[in-house]
C-alpha positions as semicolon CSV with decimal commas, in nm:
position;residue;x (nm);y (nm);z (nm)
1;M;-5,928;-0,836;-1,822
2;T;-5,748;-0,489;-1,859
3;T;-5,429;-0,483;-1,674
4;Y;-5,292;-0,096;-1,618
5;C;-4,963;-0,184;-1,685
6;P;-4,738;0,032;-1,889
7;D;-4,685;-0,055;-2,263
8;Q;-4,528;0,116;-2,545
9;P;-4,396;0,388;-2,274
10;P;-4,357;0,734;-2,486
11;R;-4,029;0,944;-2,504
12;L;-4,147;1,228;-2,281
13;S;-4,005;1,489;-2,084
14;A;-4,085;1,556;-1,702
15;R;-4,321;1,845;-1,855
16;G;-4,470;1,657;-2,071
17;R;-4,543;1,342;-1,836
18;W;-4,706;1,604;-1,563
19;T;-4,881;1,786;-1,841
20;V;-5,068;1,476;-1,921
21;L;-5,128;1,399;-1,571
22;A;-5,304;1,747;-1,552
23;V;-5,509;1,657;-1,885
24;C;-5,633;1,344;-1,741
25;C;-5,718;1,490;-1,396
26;L;-5,901;1,788;-1,572
27;S;-6,151;1,456;-1,727
28;M;-6,130;1,275;-1,351
29;F;-6,245;1,614;-1,193
30;L;-6,553;1,621;-1,403
31;V;-6,621;1,272;-1,332
32;G;-6,622;1,272;-1,004
33;L;-6,822;1,606;-0,986
34;D;-7,120;1,503;-1,166
35;T;-7,153;1,224;-0,972
36;T;-7,235;1,463;-0,646
37;I;-7,329;1,809;-0,788
38;V;-7,647;1,754;-0,909
39;N;-7,733;1,632;-0,557
40;V;-7,755;1,994;-0,405
41;G;-7,971;2,096;-0,697
42;L;-8,225;1,832;-0,711
43;P;-8,539;2,015;-0,551
44;A;-8,438;2,314;-0,761
45;I;-8,401;2,084;-1,118
46;G;-8,768;1,951;-0,941
47;D;-8,965;2,297;-0,939
48;G;-8,826;2,366;-1,305
49;L;-8,944;2,069;-1,478
50;G;-9,262;1,959;-1,242
51;V;-9,113;1,607;-1,090
52;G;-9,115;1,436;-0,782
53;T;-8,873;1,285;-0,548
54;R;-8,823;0,948;-0,786
55;G;-8,790;1,113;-1,124
56;L;-8,505;1,328;-0,932
57;E;-8,338;0,973;-0,825
58;W;-8,353;0,886;-1,167
59;T;-8,174;1,235;-1,261
60;V;-7,872;1,110;-1,046
61;D;-7,893;0,707;-1,095
62;A;-7,946;0,694;-1,498
63;Y;-7,588;0,828;-1,495
64;T;-7,450;0,625;-1,210
65;V;-7,590;0,280;-1,323
66;V;-7,436;0,328;-1,695
67;L;-7,128;0,429;-1,567
68;A;-7,099;0,138;-1,307
69;G;-7,193;-0,075;-1,643
70;L;-7,003;0,021;-1,900
71;L;-6,607;0,112;-1,667
72;I;-6,472;-0,189;-1,747
73;S;-6,577;-0,246;-2,107
74;S;-6,446;0,052;-2,196
75;G;-6,105;-0,005;-2,053
76;A;-6,112;-0,271;-2,304
77;L;-6,230;-0,064;-2,580
78;A;-5,955;0,188;-2,547
79;D;-5,692;-0,126;-2,503
80;R;-5,821;-0,223;-2,877
81;F;-5,882;0,083;-3,044
82;G;-5,643;0,359;-2,888
83;R;-5,662;0,522;-2,581
84;R;-5,643;0,879;-2,666
85;R;-5,890;0,823;-2,911
86;V;-6,129;0,656;-2,691
87;F;-6,044;0,904;-2,439
88;Q;-6,150;1,212;-2,675
89;W;-6,447;0,996;-2,757
90;G;-6,571;1,002;-2,443
91;L;-6,482;1,387;-2,393
92;A;-6,706;1,488;-2,707
93;V;-7,023;1,272;-2,597
94;F;-6,992;1,375;-2,211
95;G;-6,962;1,706;-2,331
96;A;-7,282;1,664;-2,634
97;A;-7,485;1,534;-2,320
98;S;-7,402;1,759;-2,067
99;L;-7,544;2,020;-2,330
100;V;-7,867;1,789;-2,403
101;C;-7,882;1,798;-1,992
102;A;-7,873;2,174;-1,987
103;L;-8,163;2,229;-2,233
104;A;-8,336;1,957;-2,101
105;P;-8,753;2,016;-2,167
106;S;-8,874;1,758;-1,941
107;A;-8,743;1,492;-1,669
108;G;-8,752;1,229;-1,939
109;A;-8,509;1,418;-2,147
110;L;-8,296;1,511;-1,849
111;V;-8,299;1,162;-1,723
112;A;-8,190;1,013;-2,091
113;A;-7,932;1,229;-2,153
114;R;-7,737;1,134;-1,787
115;A;-7,752;0,798;-1,933
116;V;-7,567;0,923;-2,227
117;Q;-7,333;1,128;-1,972
118;G;-7,246;0,813;-1,801
119;I;-7,159;0,656;-2,123
120;G;-6,874;0,923;-2,170
121;A;-6,777;0,909;-1,836
122;S;-6,660;0,557;-1,867
123;M;-6,435;0,654;-2,136
124;L;-6,276;0,909;-1,902
125;S;-6,199;0,715;-1,600
126;P;-6,046;0,409;-1,677
127;V;-5,886;0,489;-1,991
128;A;-5,745;0,844;-1,831
129;L;-5,570;0,603;-1,563
130;A;-5,431;0,405;-1,848
131;I;-5,300;0,692;-2,010
132;V;-5,111;0,839;-1,702
133;V;-4,979;0,489;-1,581
134;N;-4,861;0,458;-1,993
135;A;-4,695;0,819;-1,980
136;M;-4,514;0,723;-1,640
137;P;-4,228;0,453;-1,695
138;D;-4,065;0,532;-1,360
139;P;-4,260;0,332;-1,095
140;R;-4,161;0,613;-0,833
141;E;-4,292;0,896;-1,028
142;R;-4,566;0,703;-1,137
143;A;-4,675;0,615;-0,757
144;Q;-4,679;0,983;-0,708
145;A;-4,868;1,082;-1,008
146;I;-5,157;0,809;-0,914
147;G;-5,126;0,968;-0,538
148;V;-5,258;1,282;-0,724
149;W;-5,479;1,165;-0,973
150;A;-5,636;0,956;-0,622
151;S;-5,682;1,303;-0,448
152;V;-5,835;1,469;-0,701
153;F;-6,098;1,238;-0,742
154;G;-6,208;1,236;-0,393
155;L;-6,178;1,594;-0,410
156;S;-6,404;1,641;-0,711
157;M;-6,710;1,426;-0,531
158;A;-6,651;1,581;-0,200
159;A;-6,641;1,909;-0,364
160;G;-6,981;1,869;-0,565
161;P;-7,244;1,933;-0,348
162;V;-7,066;2,303;-0,239
163;T;-7,004;2,382;-0,649
164;G;-7,379;2,292;-0,712
165;G;-7,535;2,496;-0,462
166;A;-7,342;2,827;-0,582
167;L;-7,406;2,782;-0,914
168;V;-7,792;2,695;-0,853
169;A;-7,800;3,007;-0,614
170;A;-7,605;3,178;-0,879
171;L;-7,697;3,103;-1,217
172;G;-8,010;2,842;-1,183
173;W;-7,981;2,451;-1,183
174;R;-7,914;2,451;-1,552
175;S;-7,551;2,591;-1,482
176;L;-7,497;2,240;-1,343
177;F;-7,404;2,128;-1,707
178;W;-7,302;2,446;-1,856
179;I;-7,022;2,455;-1,640
180;N;-6,845;2,134;-1,839
181;A;-6,864;2,260;-2,153
182;P;-6,609;2,499;-2,115
183;V;-6,385;2,210;-1,958
184;I;-6,441;1,989;-2,231
185;V;-6,361;2,184;-2,488
186;A;-6,041;2,276;-2,337
187;A;-5,973;1,892;-2,215
188;L;-6,030;1,811;-2,572
189;V;-5,777;2,065;-2,699
190;L;-5,475;1,992;-2,497
191;S;-5,538;1,608;-2,485
192;A;-5,501;1,626;-2,899
193;V;-5,199;1,857;-2,863
194;F;-5,037;1,667;-2,552
195;V;-5,118;1,311;-2,476
196;P;-4,992;1,055;-2,687
197;E;-5,146;0,757;-2,837
198;S;-5,095;0,447;-2,692
199;R;-5,259;0,056;-2,703
200;A;-5,245;-0,277;-2,524
201;R;-4,996;-0,524;-2,643
202;E;-5,282;-0,784;-2,686
203;A;-5,631;-0,663;-2,680
204;R;-5,914;-0,856;-2,446
205;R;-6,187;-0,927;-2,685
206;P;-6,494;-0,792;-2,596
207;D;-6,768;-0,968;-2,433
208;V;-7,088;-0,842;-2,535
209;P;-7,344;-1,071;-2,377
210;G;-7,172;-1,059;-2,023
211;Q;-7,198;-0,641;-2,071
212;I;-7,577;-0,691;-2,200
213;L;-7,640;-0,880;-1,874
214;L;-7,448;-0,691;-1,654
215;T;-7,586;-0,306;-1,731
216;V;-7,975;-0,507;-1,721
217;M;-7,873;-0,690;-1,375
218;I;-7,767;-0,335;-1,226
219;G;-7,998;-0,119;-1,370
220;A;-8,327;-0,374;-1,291
221;W;-8,210;-0,414;-0,914
222;V;-8,184;-0,025;-0,888
223;G;-8,508;0,012;-1,060
224;V;-8,667;-0,182;-0,853
225;L;-8,593;-0,018;-0,562
226;I;-8,666;0,349;-0,666
227;E;-9,003;0,227;-0,816
228;A;-9,129;-0,027;-0,593
229;P;-9,180;0,242;-0,298
230;R;-9,366;0,399;-0,567
231;V;-9,593;0,164;-0,678
232;G;-9,600;-0,064;-0,409
233;W;-9,436;-0,367;-0,359
234;T;-9,744;-0,590;-0,420
235;A;-9,789;-0,478;-0,755
236;P;-9,744;-0,686;-1,018
237;A;-9,512;-0,481;-1,183
238;V;-9,284;-0,507;-0,899
239;P;-9,213;-0,939;-0,892
240;A;-9,188;-0,916;-1,268
241;A;-8,892;-0,665;-1,280
242;C;-8,723;-0,887;-0,974
243;A;-8,788;-1,162;-1,180
244;V;-8,568;-0,961;-1,454
245;A;-8,340;-0,864;-1,217
246;A;-8,269;-1,213;-1,081
247;A;-8,265;-1,390;-1,420
248;A;-8,020;-1,080;-1,566
249;T;-7,776;-1,208;-1,252
250;A;-7,808;-1,561;-1,289
251;G;-7,755;-1,537;-1,652
252;F;-7,483;-1,293;-1,604
253;V;-7,290;-1,577;-1,385
254;W;-7,368;-1,854;-1,660
255;V;-7,238;-1,702;-1,925
256;E;-6,952;-1,527;-1,773
257;L;-6,837;-1,905;-1,595
258;R;-6,812;-2,009;-1,924
259;R;-6,642;-1,738;-2,116
260;D;-6,199;-1,753;-2,186
261;E;-6,214;-1,383;-2,123
262;P;-6,527;-1,270;-1,895
263;L;-6,604;-0,965;-1,841
264;I;-6,596;-1,012;-1,472
265;D;-6,535;-1,368;-1,370
266;P;-6,733;-1,479;-1,121
267;R;-6,435;-1,680;-0,959
268;L;-6,287;-1,392;-0,820
269;F;-6,551;-1,344;-0,576
270;R;-6,442;-1,699;-0,387
271;G;-6,170;-1,527;-0,174
272;P;-6,313;-1,362;0,136
273;V;-6,038;-1,094;0,108
274;F;-6,136;-0,982;-0,266
275;S;-6,505;-1,029;-0,203
276;G;-6,462;-0,834;0,133
277;A;-6,344;-0,550;-0,021
278;V;-6,583;-0,525;-0,286
279;V;-6,865;-0,543;-0,033
280;G;-6,666;-0,266;0,149
281;A;-6,644;-0,032;-0,140
282;V;-7,026;-0,036;-0,230
283;A;-7,093;0,005;0,154
284;V;-6,881;0,313;0,119
285;F;-7,023;0,488;-0,164
286;V;-7,400;0,367;-0,037
287;A;-7,318;0,585;0,285
288;L;-7,185;0,831;0,091
289;N;-7,467;0,913;-0,144
290;A;-7,742;0,836;0,108
291;A;-7,604;1,117;0,351
292;L;-7,565;1,329;0,055
293;L;-7,928;1,327;-0,071
294;L;-8,041;1,329;0,286
295;N;-7,871;1,642;0,350
296;T;-8,003;1,802;0,023
297;L;-8,343;1,701;0,107
298;Y;-8,360;1,750;0,456
299;L;-8,174;2,107;0,475
300;Q;-8,434;2,263;0,144
301;H;-8,761;2,130;0,212
302;A;-8,772;2,093;0,577
303;R;-8,531;2,342;0,710
304;G;-8,570;2,612;0,424
305;F;-8,183;2,638;0,338
306;T;-8,134;2,789;0,004
307;P;-7,882;2,553;-0,233
308;L;-7,596;2,736;-0,184
309;A;-7,593;2,680;0,225
310;A;-7,723;2,329;0,199
311;G;-7,448;2,276;-0,035
312;T;-7,200;2,472;0,211
313;A;-7,354;2,261;0,505
314;T;-7,130;1,982;0,319
315;L;-6,838;2,144;0,355
316;P;-6,705;1,951;0,659
317;M;-6,730;1,639;0,455
318;A;-6,521;1,791;0,208
319;A;-6,276;1,874;0,410
320;G;-6,229;1,545;0,624
321;A;-6,234;1,331;0,300
322;T;-5,938;1,569;0,133
323;V;-5,753;1,575;0,466
324;C;-5,786;1,231;0,513
325;A;-5,733;1,018;0,175
326;P;-5,378;1,102;0,177
327;W;-5,314;1,002;0,540
328;A;-5,515;0,682;0,475
329;G;-5,280;0,604;0,147
330;R;-4,952;0,672;0,399
331;L;-5,109;0,443;0,630
332;V;-5,161;0,178;0,415
333;G;-4,791;0,177;0,286
334;R;-4,663;0,167;0,682
335;I;-4,891;-0,041;0,854
336;G;-5,127;-0,203;0,606
337;P;-5,512;-0,168;0,534
338;R;-5,657;-0,308;0,821
339;P;-5,628;-0,006;1,087
340;P;-5,709;0,270;0,842
341;L;-6,000;0,053;0,739
342;A;-6,123;0,011;1,073
343;L;-6,109;0,382;1,112
344;A;-6,315;0,454;0,822
345;G;-6,575;0,213;0,980
346;G;-6,608;0,353;1,295
347;F;-6,629;0,745;1,177
348;L;-6,898;0,618;0,940
349;T;-7,103;0,463;1,211
350;A;-7,044;0,728;1,433
351;G;-7,133;1,005;1,187
352;G;-7,447;0,795;1,073
353;L;-7,529;0,729;1,453
354;C;-7,526;1,087;1,553
355;L;-7,814;1,161;1,331
356;T;-8,068;0,876;1,386
357;G;-8,273;1,136;1,629
358;L;-8,301;1,408;1,366
359;D;-8,588;1,637;1,403
360;R;-8,667;1,970;1,221
361;H;-8,511;2,120;1,526
362;T;-8,159;1,964;1,533
363;S;-7,880;2,199;1,615
364;I;-7,671;2,304;1,328
365;F;-7,344;2,201;1,486
366;L;-7,456;1,858;1,527
367;L;-7,514;1,769;1,150
368;L;-7,171;1,966;1,047
369;F;-6,997;1,742;1,322
370;A;-7,230;1,437;1,181
371;Y;-7,079;1,541;0,844
372;L;-6,721;1,580;0,942
373;L;-6,722;1,234;1,084
374;I;-6,875;1,074;0,754
375;G;-6,630;1,256;0,567
376;I;-6,293;1,153;0,801
377;G;-6,443;0,791;0,711
378;F;-6,519;0,833;0,365
379;G;-6,160;0,969;0,336
380;F;-6,001;0,670;0,553
381;A;-6,202;0,441;0,289
382;N;-6,085;0,442;-0,054
383;A;-5,685;0,377;-0,014
384;P;-5,716;0,046;0,183
385;I;-6,043;-0,085;0,038
386;T;-5,831;-0,114;-0,291
387;H;-5,579;-0,237;-0,143
388;T;-5,736;-0,505;0,010
389;A;-5,931;-0,596;-0,288
390;V;-5,552;-0,595;-0,516
391;S;-5,368;-0,845;-0,235
392;G;-5,714;-1,060;-0,279
393;L;-5,551;-1,127;-0,602
394;P;-5,255;-1,261;-0,768
395;P;-5,025;-0,982;-0,877
396;A;-5,140;-1,027;-1,229
397;R;-5,475;-0,971;-1,167
398;A;-5,444;-0,617;-1,025
399;G;-5,566;-0,433;-1,281
400;V;-5,873;-0,683;-1,253
401;A;-5,942;-0,557;-0,907
402;G;-5,895;-0,203;-0,962
403;A;-6,180;-0,212;-1,245
404;I;-6,395;-0,411;-1,033
405;T;-6,413;-0,205;-0,723
406;S;-6,427;0,144;-0,934
407;S;-6,739;-0,031;-1,111
408;A;-6,818;-0,104;-0,708
409;R;-6,816;0,226;-0,613
410;Q;-7,053;0,343;-0,887
411;I;-7,310;0,049;-0,761
412;G;-7,271;0,176;-0,417
413;A;-7,329;0,524;-0,549
414;A;-7,655;0,417;-0,751
415;L;-7,792;0,208;-0,479
416;G;-7,716;0,485;-0,188
417;I;-7,928;0,706;-0,379
418;A;-8,241;0,481;-0,452
419;L;-8,246;0,338;-0,108
420;A;-8,229;0,729;0,101
421;G;-8,508;0,848;-0,183
422;G;-8,718;0,524;-0,151
423;L;-8,700;0,640;0,226
424;V;-8,855;1,010;0,239
425;A;-8,987;0,999;-0,127
426;G;-9,341;1,127;-0,066
427;T;-9,301;1,309;0,261
428;G;-9,376;1,651;0,355
429;P;-9,166;1,866;0,495
430;A;-9,294;1,824;0,849
431;G;-9,208;1,451;0,841
432;L;-8,917;1,461;0,632
433;A;-8,698;1,481;0,924
434;H;-8,829;1,146;1,083
435;A;-8,868;0,960;0,758
436;A;-8,484;1,045;0,722
437;R;-8,412;0,851;1,046
438;P;-8,377;0,513;0,893
439;G;-8,133;0,630;0,636
440;W;-7,902;0,735;0,887
441;C;-7,938;0,448;1,047
442;L;-7,815;0,276;0,707
443;V;-7,532;0,509;0,704
444;A;-7,437;0,395;1,028
445;A;-7,487;0,039;0,932
446;C;-7,259;0,077;0,593
447;G;-6,969;0,178;0,879
448;L;-7,024;-0,171;1,029
449;V;-6,994;-0,321;0,731
450;V;-6,632;-0,139;0,675
451;L;-6,559;-0,247;1,045
452;L;-6,621;-0,575;0,891
453;V;-6,425;-0,569;0,600
454;A;-6,126;-0,471;0,797
455;C;-6,135;-0,794;1,001
456;T;-6,112;-0,994;0,675
457;A;-5,823;-0,734;0,562
458;R;-5,446;-0,800;0,559
459;S;-5,291;-0,701;0,844
460;T;-4,938;-0,623;0,697
461;A;-4,810;-0,365;0,480
462;P;-4,744;-0,403;0,101
463;A;-4,421;-0,528;-0,025
464;R;-4,176;-0,283;-0,150
465;T;-4,113;-0,473;-0,513
466;E;-3,946;-0,310;-0,801
467;D;-4,310;-0,283;-0,972
468;S;-4,409;-0,147;-0,615
469;G;-4,554;0,192;-0,896
470;T;-4,755;-0,026;-1,081
471;V;-4,942;-0,190;-0,773
472;A;-4,992;0,125;-0,632
473;A;-5,127;0,298;-0,924
474;V;-5,392;0,016;-0,941
475;R;-5,477;0,060;-0,555
476;A;-5,479;0,401;-0,569
477;A;-5,707;0,436;-0,889
478;G;-5,993;0,237;-0,760
């Protein structure tokens, strides 16, 4: 697996190093923003293209499924062909796909373009991280830089609904994708001027069979969750799709166990600490994305809010995440991951429970309070989950842990959309609040999962070693 350790350190001035960070953070902001910005525009997209909730689910999940499936391979591709080169490929693919999304004449074209967008995004997130770590040879400066990186990613995901609501209200849903164009152009120019080229000393061989099976496995399971409620769980297509998903899962494990350089080594999941952290990463992003989708559909369909008002309602969530994310990182460094993980699980559970009795007349103050609790839980979760994953493996496998937890987060995002959408799909405005109640129970259950992960986490703070900057980089980046 690819490890994010600095190699071939470029001779850059302090200004040059932080300029590289700024360029890479710009791309990271786009990746995070596009994970959540579309949520608030889903009703407007549905009206514009004449598509129902399940088609809208694919508009979001086509992006996250492809992104989750290709993250690790894209990092290996960059190590082999050059990180700046692959980073620029990713920008170009992401930008071109964004333009197609903005011009999409149908739901099918939009979903296909979103999938291509996911391909481009997969070349940005891990590759930009490797560029940043490689440009910062000093461990202390590197840790500071990755702290900024992690904050930008959390802020971008939290800011997505608010930004999306403002764009839809002012310029229509197609502006959700037009907005990417100037950012992409700026990032391409700046990367060509300021970002140095780098490669890994020993590039990992591509695992084509593993990559194909992983993508089929994720896509098939998510597809079942989205389509089965529509066609019926007893329809012949559903058992067939489940069989394909199960076969892809078994095939993936079988192939990876027999490869010298597997995409993901299944043996890593034997340790309860590491496997618990991966499950926790999935649970956190299931909760976040389920909450964002339910918020969008409930406020706009059941309460008649405008896209801007629905996006603005998530401001407490964004504020909680933005304030608590850096706080969680400091807590992990001082007292270990268990306390912030427990806080994350407690706040997520409380936020979900607040809305299990949701109806059309629920107080807006209760809604905002619940969103604040969920945002605080999300903010506390990321740093300790990634630390728990890293501490669950030997130090040499730290990069593996970071890459797998990043993929787990995107898988969780896809599952959250699929599960929440399946609960409310086909429900009219009058019944939507009642149909959404199991979704808020799901959010609370995800919080309980995080509490269980806290029990498996190491109770001690990370040791301060000479290479603490590299380890901190991987922890924060996940």
